[in-house]
C-alpha positions as CSV (number, residue, x, y, z in Angstrom):
1,X,0.0,0.0,-0.1
2,X,1.3,3.6,-0.8
3,X,0.4,6.2,1.2
4,X,0.2,10.1,0.6
5,X,-2.4,11.7,2.8
6,X,-0.5,10.9,6.2
7,X,3.0,11.0,4.7
8,X,4.2,14.1,6.1
9,X,4.1,12.9,9.6
10,X,5.4,9.6,8.8
11,X,8.5,11.5,7.1
12,X,9.2,13.2,10.4
13,X,9.2,10.1,12.3
14,X,11.2,8.0,9.4
15,X,14.3,10.7,9.6
16,X,14.0,12.1,13.2
17,X,17.6,11.4,14.7
18,X,18.5,9.9,11.4
19,X,18.3,13.5,9.5
20,X,22.3,13.6,9.8
21,X,23.2,10.3,7.6
22,X,24.1,9.9,4.0
23,X,21.1,9.2,1.9
24,X,22.1,5.7,1.2
25,X,22.0,5.1,5.0
26,X,18.4,6.9,6.1
27,X,17.1,4.4,3.3
28,X,17.5,1.7,5.6
29,X,15.5,3.0,8.5
30,X,12.1,1.6,8.9
31,X,9.1,2.8,10.8
32,X,6.6,0.9,12.7
33,X,4.0,0.4,15.1
34,X,2.4,-2.0,16.8
35,X,-1.6,-2.9,16.6
36,X,-3.1,-4.6,19.0
37,X,-6.5,-5.9,20.0
38,X,-8.8,-8.7,20.6
39,X,-9.9,-11.5,17.7
40,X,-13.0,-13.4,18.6
41,X,-13.2,-16.7,17.0
42,X,-15.4,-19.5,16.2
43,X,-14.9,-23.0,16.5
44,X,-14.0,-23.4,13.0
45,X,-11.2,-20.6,13.3
46,X,-13.3,-18.0,11.3
47,X,-13.3,-14.7,13.1
48,X,-16.3,-13.4,14.6
49,X,-15.4,-10.0,15.1
50,X,-12.4,-7.9,16.6
51,X,-11.7,-5.0,18.7
52,X,-8.8,-2.3,18.4
53,X,-6.8,-0.8,21.1
54,X,-6.4,3.0,21.1
55,X,-8.1,2.6,17.8
56,X,-9.1,6.7,18.1
57,X,-5.4,6.8,18.2
58,X,-4.2,4.7,15.2
59,X,-3.8,6.2,11.9
60,X,-6.9,6.2,9.9
61,X,-5.1,4.3,7.0
62,X,-4.0,1.7,9.2
63,X,-7.5,1.0,11.1
64,X,-8.9,0.7,7.3
65,X,-6.1,-1.8,6.5
66,X,-6.7,-3.7,9.4
67,X,-10.5,-4.0,8.9
68,X,-9.9,-5.2,5.6
69,X,-7.4,-7.7,6.7
70,X,-9.3,-9.3,9.4
71,X,-12.4,-10.0,7.4
72,X,-10.5,-12.5,5.4
73,X,-8.2,-14.3,8.1
74,X,-8.9,-17.6,9.2
75,X,-7.3,-19.9,11.5
76,X,-7.1,-23.4,12.6
77,X,-10.0,-24.9,14.6
78,X,-10.1,-24.2,18.4
79,X,-11.7,-26.2,21.3
80,X,-14.1,-24.1,22.8
81,X,-14.3,-24.1,26.5
82,X,-17.2,-25.6,28.1
83,X,-20.5,-23.9,27.6
84,X,-18.6,-21.1,25.4
85,X,-19.6,-20.2,21.6
86,X,-16.5,-18.0,20.7
87,X,-12.9,-18.0,21.9
88,X,-11.3,-14.8,22.5
89,X,-7.6,-14.1,21.0
90,X,-5.2,-11.7,21.6
91,X,-3.7,-10.2,18.6
92,X,-0.5,-8.0,17.7
93,X,0.3,-6.8,14.2
94,X,3.4,-4.9,13.0
95,X,2.8,-2.5,10.9
96,X,6.2,-1.4,8.7
97,X,6.6,1.7,6.7
98,X,9.7,1.9,4.3
99,X,10.6,4.5,2.2
100,X,10.4,4.3,-1.7
101,X,11.5,8.2,-2.0
102,X,11.4,11.3,-0.8
103,X,7.9,11.5,-0.9
104,X,6.4,8.3,-0.6
105,X,6.4,5.2,1.4
106,X,5.3,1.8,1.5
107,X,2.9,0.5,4.2
108,X,2.6,-3.3,4.9
109,X,2.1,-6.0,7.2
110,X,5.2,-7.8,8.4
111,X,4.5,-10.2,11.1
112,X,1.9,-10.9,13.8
113,X,1.3,-12.6,16.7
114,X,-2.1,-14.3,18.2
115,X,-2.3,-15.9,21.4
116,X,-5.0,-17.4,23.3
117,X,-5.2,-17.0,27.1
118,X,-4.2,-20.3,28.2
119,X,-6.0,-21.8,31.4
120,X,-4.2,-21.7,34.8
121,X,-1.6,-24.5,35.2
122,X,-1.4,-24.9,31.3
123,X,1.2,-22.8,30.2
124,X,4.9,-21.1,31.0
125,X,4.6,-18.5,33.7
126,X,7.1,-16.1,35.3
127,X,8.4,-17.3,38.3
128,X,9.2,-14.2,40.8
129,X,10.7,-11.3,39.5
130,X,12.2,-11.0,35.8
131,X,14.6,-8.3,36.9
132,X,15.9,-6.6,33.5
133,X,19.4,-6.2,32.1
134,X,21.8,-3.5,33.0
135,X,22.6,-1.2,30.3
136,X,25.5,-1.4,28.6
137,X,27.9,1.4,29.9
138,X,29.5,1.7,26.2
139,X,26.0,2.0,24.5
140,X,24.7,4.0,27.5
141,X,27.8,6.4,26.9
142,X,27.3,6.8,23.1
143,X,23.3,7.0,23.6
144,X,22.9,3.6,21.4
145,X,19.3,2.6,22.2
146,X,17.4,-0.5,20.5
147,X,15.0,-3.6,21.7
148,X,16.7,-7.1,21.3
149,X,14.0,-10.0,20.9
150,X,15.0,-13.0,23.1
151,X,14.2,-16.5,22.5
152,X,14.9,-18.8,25.4
153,X,14.3,-22.4,25.8
154,X,12.9,-23.6,29.0
155,X,13.1,-27.0,30.7
156,X,11.3,-28.9,32.6
157,X,13.4,-27.5,35.6
158,X,12.1,-23.7,34.6
159,X,15.3,-22.9,34.1
160,X,16.4,-21.3,30.8
161,X,18.8,-23.9,28.9
162,X,19.6,-21.8,25.9
163,X,19.2,-18.2,24.9
164,X,19.1,-16.5,21.5
165,X,18.4,-13.0,20.1
166,X,16.0,-13.5,17.2
167,X,16.7,-10.0,16.1
168,X,18.0,-6.5,17.4
169,X,16.4,-3.6,16.1
170,X,18.8,-0.4,16.8
171,X,18.0,3.4,17.3
172,X,21.0,4.1,16.2
173,X,22.5,4.9,13.1
174,X,26.4,4.0,12.3
175,X,28.6,2.0,9.9
176,X,27.8,-1.5,9.4
177,X,30.7,-2.9,11.7
178,X,29.5,-0.3,14.4
179,X,26.1,-1.3,14.5
180,X,26.9,-5.0,14.4
181,X,28.9,-4.3,17.6
182,X,26.1,-2.6,19.1
183,X,23.8,-5.5,18.2
184,X,25.9,-8.0,20.0
185,X,26.3,-5.9,22.9
186,X,22.7,-5.3,23.5
187,X,22.1,-8.7,22.7
188,X,24.5,-10.2,25.1
189,X,23.6,-7.8,28.1
190,X,19.9,-9.4,27.2
191,X,21.2,-13.0,27.4
192,X,23.0,-13.0,30.0
193,X,20.3,-11.5,32.6
194,X,18.0,-13.8,30.8
195,X,20.0,-17.2,32.1
196,X,19.2,-15.8,35.4
197,X,15.4,-15.9,35.2
198,X,13.2,-18.9,36.3
199,X,9.9,-20.1,35.1
200,X,6.8,-22.3,35.8
201,X,6.6,-25.2,33.5
202,X,2.9,-26.3,32.6
203,X,1.4,-29.1,35.4
204,X,-1.8,-30.0,33.0
205,X,-3.0,-29.8,29.5
206,X,-1.4,-30.7,26.0
207,X,2.0,-28.9,27.1
208,X,2.3,-30.7,30.0
209,X,4.7,-33.5,28.8
210,X,7.0,-31.6,26.8
211,X,10.6,-32.0,27.4
212,X,11.1,-28.3,26.9
213,X,9.7,-24.9,25.9
214,X,10.4,-22.1,23.8
215,X,9.4,-18.7,25.6
216,X,10.3,-15.4,23.4
217,X,10.6,-12.1,25.4
218,X,11.0,-8.5,23.9
219,X,13.8,-6.5,25.7
220,X,14.0,-2.6,25.3
221,X,17.1,-0.7,25.8
222,X,15.9,3.0,26.7
223,X,17.9,5.7,28.1
224,X,16.3,7.2,31.1
225,X,15.7,10.7,29.7
226,X,14.4,9.1,26.4
227,X,10.9,9.1,25.5
228,X,9.9,5.7,24.1
229,X,6.8,6.0,21.5
230,X,3.7,4.0,22.2
231,X,3.2,0.9,20.9
232,X,0.7,2.4,18.8
233,X,2.9,5.4,17.4
234,X,5.3,5.5,15.0
235,X,8.7,4.4,15.8
236,X,12.1,4.5,13.5
237,X,14.9,2.3,14.0
238,X,17.5,0.1,12.1
239,X,16.2,-3.3,11.6
240,X,18.9,-6.0,12.3
241,X,19.5,-9.7,10.9
242,X,17.4,-12.6,11.5
243,X,19.9,-15.6,12.2
244,X,18.4,-19.1,12.4
245,X,18.2,-20.5,15.8
246,X,18.7,-24.3,15.4
247,X,16.5,-25.2,18.5
248,X,13.5,-23.3,17.4
249,X,11.2,-24.6,14.9
250,X,12.2,-22.6,11.6
251,X,8.3,-21.8,10.4
252,X,8.1,-20.3,13.9
253,X,10.9,-18.0,13.7
254,X,11.2,-14.4,12.3
255,X,8.2,-13.3,14.0
256,X,9.4,-11.8,17.2
257,X,8.9,-8.1,16.3
258,X,5.3,-8.2,16.3
259,X,5.4,-9.1,20.5
260,X,5.1,-6.1,22.9
261,X,7.5,-5.2,25.0
262,X,6.5,-5.8,28.8
263,X,5.5,-9.3,28.1
264,X,6.5,-12.9,27.9
265,X,5.0,-15.4,25.0
266,X,5.2,-18.6,25.0
267,X,5.5,-20.5,20.9
268,X,3.2,-23.0,22.6
269,X,0.1,-20.7,23.2
270,X,0.1,-19.3,19.4
271,X,-2.6,-19.9,16.9
272,X,-1.9,-20.4,13.7
273,X,-3.3,-18.3,10.9
274,X,-4.2,-20.2,7.6
275,X,-5.0,-17.4,5.4
276,X,-2.6,-14.5,4.1
277,X,-2.2,-11.6,7.0
278,X,-2.1,-8.8,4.5
279,X,-5.3,-7.0,3.3
280,X,-6.2,-8.2,-0.5
281,X,-4.5,-5.1,-1.9
282,X,-1.6,-5.3,-0.1
283,X,1.7,-4.0,-1.7
C-alpha cells in the first residue's frame, strides 16, 4: 500500500534522529507501529469480530487496512471451553513503513502474533521477578538504544537452558561494523540476564508432557531521559538481521518483532493463521 495523505507525519518520524546520515544510510531506516487488540473466533477458526486498542489514536489508514485484513483471516480450528460459543485471542500486528523515495512510503503488515489465553497451570509463566538487564556502559555512553527480541528454551526444571537473540533493532545509525558491534553488546547483556530468570512450567493440559518450551521476551534498552513512543505510535529504527536458531522450529522464526515489550510469549500458546496476513490489496 502506498500512502500520501499521512506521509508528511510519517516522514518526520522516519528521519527524526537520522537526518545527519547519508541518504543511502537513511534508506535503511524503517518506521513501524504495533496494532494490538482482540479477535473473537468460532470453533472452525473464522473471525466473528475484532476490537483495536487505541483505535482513535491509530492512523486512519492503518485502521482501514486492519478492517479489510481481518475479514479474510481464518485460523486453525480451536477447542471452545465448556459453555462458550466463541474464543477470544489477543492479537499484535506489526505495521511497517519503508521509504520508496522522498515523498512516498510503502506500508505493509510485516508480522503478527495471535495468542489464546491459556487456562491456569497450562502454560509457562514467570517465577518471581524477571529483573531486566543492566544497560551496557559503552552503549549508554554513546546513547545507543534498541530492542532485543529474545528466544528462550525453558526446561522442565524452569531454568533457561538456551537463549538467543532472534533480532536486534537499533535506534542508532552508524557504519555496518559499528552497528553489528552494538547489536552484539545489547544482545549479550539481555542473554546474560535471561539465563538467570526462572519460570514455572505447565502442570496440566496438552503442553504438560513436553521436554522443553520456547518463550519469547522482547527487551528494550531506552535511556532514562529518552521518551519511548507508545506501541500504537510510529517508531523509527534500523532493523537487524534474523539469524536462524537451531533449536527452534524454522517455520516459527522471524516473527518476534510482532511482540510488545513488557510481556512473555510462550510459543505453544500461539494460534496459527491459515490465510494471508495482509489485506487483499497490500503491495
